[in-house]
N, C-alpha and C positions, 0 to 999 in steps of 0.2 A: 157692641163695645168691641170687637175686633176690628172692625173698620175704623171707629175712631182711633184707637191705640195703635194701629200702624199707621195712621196719618198724623201723629204726632210726635211718636219714638221713632227712630232709624232704625235699620235692622231689629226689626223685633215680630217680623213676621213667624221664624222659628218658635220664639220663645210664647208667643201667643196659640201657635198651635200646639206645642207641647201641654202648655196650661188647658187648653179645650178639649186633649184628648183627657187628660188626666180627670178632669171634672165631669166629663162624660162616662166615664168607665167605672166611677164610684170605686175604684179598688180600696184607696186611703181613708177608712174610717173616721181618720182626725177631722178631714173636712166636713163632717156629718157633725161635730162638736159644735152646740150652740155660740160657747163662749168663743170658739175660732173663727165662727161665722161673723159674728159681730166685733170681733177682734179686742174682747174685753167690756165692751160697752154695753147701752143700750141698743143700737142699732140706729139710733141718727145718723144720717149721712155723713154731716159735718163732723159730729164726733169719732166717726170712724177713721176719715180723713185724718183729723188731729192725733189720734193712735196710730194709723201708718208711718205716719212723718214723725212722728217722736221713736218709732223703732228706727227709721232710718239715720234719726239723728243720732242714737244712742250706737249702733250699728258704725257709723263714721267715727265716732269718738273712740272705741275700742281700736279700729282697726285704720287706722291713719295711714296712708299711705298706701292702701289695697289697690293692686292691680286691677285692669280692666275685666281680666277675667274672673276675678271675685267680687267685683261689682256687678257683672252680668249674674254672675249664679246667684248672690243675694236680690237681684231683680226678678230673676226666674221663679224662686219661692216665694215671694210677695206676688207674683203676678197669679202662681197657682191657688194662693189662698183668696186672692181677689174676685177670679174666676168664679171660685166655687160659690163666694156670697153673693154674685150676681146670679147663679145657677137657683139658687134658696131664694132668691126674692130678698135678701136682706138690705141689698142697698141696686139702685137704679144703675143701670148701663151708664148713663152720661155722668154722675158720681162719681162713679168708680173709673171712668175713664180718666176724669178730671186727676182725681187721685193718684193712677198711675204715673200721668203727663208730671205731677210735681215728685214723684219719688223718682224718677228718670233726672230730672233735672237737679236735684239733691246728690245724687249718684254719680252725678259729669258723665250720663251719657249723653251721645249724641243726639238732638231734638230736630224732627221736621218741622215742627211749629214752634215758636217761643210762646213762652206762658205770658197771659198778661199780668204786669206787675201792680196785683191790685191785694197781695195777699200778706200778712206779715205772721212771722214766726218766732212765738215769746217763749222765753225760757227763762228759767231762774226764780219762776214765781213759787210761794207757798205751796207745798203738797196738799193741803186741803184746799186750795185756792177754787172758787166756784166761777161759773160762766157769768153772771152779773156780774161779781168783781172786776173780770177782765173786760166787760162791755163798758164799765163806768169809768174806767180809768183810757180808754183810747176812742172814745164817742166824739171828743172835743176836736179831733181831727177829720170828723167827718162823718159822713153817713155810713154806718155798718151793715155790710148784707148780711153776714153770719159770724159768728164766732161758736167756737167750743174747745174746750179743756179736755185734753188726754185722760181716760181713765186710769184706774190704778193707781192716783197720788204721784204723779211722777213730774207738776210742775211745769207741765210743757201745754202750749195753747197756741190755736190758729185764729187770726182776724183777718176778716175777709170786708174790703170795702168795697161801694159802688164805682168808686172813681180812682185813679190811680193816682191823682193830686193828693188823697188822703194820706196815700202812704209816703208821698215825698213830703209833707209837713211832718209828719210822725218821725220818721230819718233826721227831718232838720232839729225839731227838738230834741233826739236823742244824741245829736251829734256835740249840743252845747248843755243841756241839763240831764236830771234823771226823769225817765219815767216811772213812776212809782204804782205797782198792783198789790192793794192790802199791806201800805207800810214796808213794801221789799221792793226796793229799785230792779228793776227787770232788763232782760237784755231782749233786742229785737233783731230781726235780720227779715229781708224781703225774700219771699220766694219767687226767684226767677230763673233766666236761663243762663247761666254761667258758661265759661269755655268749656268743651267736654275734654273729658280723658284723652281721648285719643287725639287731640292734638296737643295735650299739653305733656303728652309722652315721646312727639317727636319731636328731633333735633331740629334747631333752624338750619337751613341748607341753604347756600349762596350759587347762584347758577352764574358759573362761570362763564358758560356758553355766549353771555352777551357781551362780553370784553374781545377787544381785540388783540390777537397773538400778541405777546411781548409785552401788554400792560400790565404794569405791575400794581395799578392799586384795582382793588375789591371793594364791593359794598360792603360797608358794614367792617372794614379790616383796615388796620393800620399796619404800616411796616414795621418790623421787631425790633428793638431798640439793640445797638451794638452789645457783646458780652462785658461786663465787667472786667477790667483788669487783674489778673493775679496779686496776690498782697505784697509778695516780693517785689514785684514792677513797682507798685506803687512806693514802697517805701525808697528803693534804689531811685526812683523819680526825685524824691525827695530830699537826697542827701545835701547836707550843707556845706556849702564849699569855705574852705580856710582861706580867706582874703592874703594872710600873711604869706601865704607861698607863692602867690600869682605875681610874677613880674620879670624881669630880665633879672640876669645872675648881676648882682653888683650894683642894681641901681637903687635910687634914693626912695623909691615906693615901696618894693616887698624886696624879699630875702632869698636867695634860689635855694636849691636843694642842699647843697653843701653847707650854709648858713642853719639850716634846719635840723641837718643831721650832727652840726657841730652844739651851736650854744644852745638851741631849743629842743635837744635830743630827748629830754627827760619829759618836760611840758608835754609835747608834742606826740607822745606814744601813744600809738594806737588810733592816732587821728588819718584820716585819708591823705596822702601823698599828690601833688599833682606834678609831672616834670615841667621844667622851665619851656615855656613856649618859644620858637626859633624867632631870631630879630626878624623882622620884616625886610625885604628886599629893598635898596635904596636904587633909584633908575637914574638920578642926576649925575651929571658931568662931574660935580663937586663933589660927591662923594666917592667917585674914582678916583680923582686927584686924592683926594685925602687917602684913602686906601694904600695908595703907591705911595705916598709920601710917609706913612706908619711903616710899610714894608721896607723902605729903604733908611728909616732910622732903626729898625730891627736889626739891619745886616751890618750898618756900622757900629751898633752897638756889641754887637756879637764878635767882630771882627778888633775892637778895642780890648775887649775881654780874653781874646785869643794873645794880643801881644802882650798884655799887664801878666799873663801866665807864662808867658816863653821866659820873659823877663825875669821874674820870680824863680823861675829853674834854673837859668845861668847864675844868679847870686847863689844859688844854695850849693851848686859844684863848685864854685870858687870857694867857697868857705870851707867845704869837706877838704879841699887840695891840701889849703893853708893849714889846716889842723893837721893834716898828715905830717907836712912838713916840720 
């Protein structure tokens, strides 16, 4: 048994040594209890296997997310009892080793050898279901090597076919239709080697040494998106521009800042003001001439107004002198 267990379950040497030492020393009287040695059943090897796997299933339900140490600890307890059953001749070493192999797979321990996918775990049956009832429901999928229902009325069963194709046919039926055992639709699962807990607990690591220095690309990684703009910046970037305040002073398209402060003072209160943009510079010669002409006109107009002002002042002085006389 030791050779077979160590050849199918990885890192089981210490556990097996502890179980053998415990069984050979006979310090624990509980291992001599017939009910413990037969796992609550009649002593049939397949029935013992169904009972052990049922305990595994119940333990996993109660301790979902159990750590690797907790799983190995429960595996040690199961192995201790199984070695005692072998020592007292309740079960053969080959059958015991196969049962321990299935327990390690259900607990997610690392296996040194995969399990042949020829067995189905059946749950959800009536508590008083019989072995013959279960065989009658599964024999249509292929030739059955053996089957058993766990003792103590727990509605748990094990069906082992001679071919893995029979298991595939049963699973295909289960995905599309119900499988009924004694008028009850049951659940089935393949007893197989799942990914071990050791590999599921490890985070995925990216080997960056394979990339050249300065290379920003990484396997399975994408560049981070730019951070979102602050809310105030977004609101400010969506300010609505008042088209009536855009234009040159006095032109026919828009109104300058003076007109906004004048006639539209009440209606534009609280509205964002924009200063009048400067007139674009002109580079042609005609524009320069026009500018000189406007400057000459303004100078002449100023001179005329100065002459009128002087004439008006002299007339006022003459009128005052005549009044005094």
